[in-house]
C-alpha positions, 0 to 999 in steps of 0.5 A, spaced: 561 121 313 556 116 310 550 120 306 544 118 306 540 117 299 536 123 300 543 127 301 546 124 295 540 126 290 540 133 293 548 133 291 546 132 285 541 137 284 546 142 286 550 140 279 545 144 275 546 151 279 554 150 279 554 148 272 550 155 270 554 159 275 561 157 273 559 158 265 557 165 267 564 166 270 567 163 264 569 156 262 576 157 261 577 160 267 580 156 272 578 155 279 585 158 282 583 165 278 577 166 281 576 173 285 575 172 292 568 175 291 567 169 285 569 164 290 564 167 295 558 167 290 561 160 288 560 157 295 553 161 296 551 158 290 553 151 292 550 151 299 543 155 297 542 149 292 543 144 297 539 147 302 534 148 297 534 140 294 534 138 301 527 142 303 524 140 297 526 133 297 525 132 305 518 137 304 514 131 307 518 129 313 522 135 316 518 142 318 522 147 314 
């Protein structure tokens, strides 16, 4: 799948919220040790951040 430059930018913008969430869980805790709830919140964090980034980046082009 080929990503647009804006999608790549949005992907990069997810790193900060993802890092914040992982730091909250504990940097020494491996992904395999996450509970189901922690995994679901991780996925939600990434999806919400990506969606918000796309809204911001496309704010003048697409009516969200």
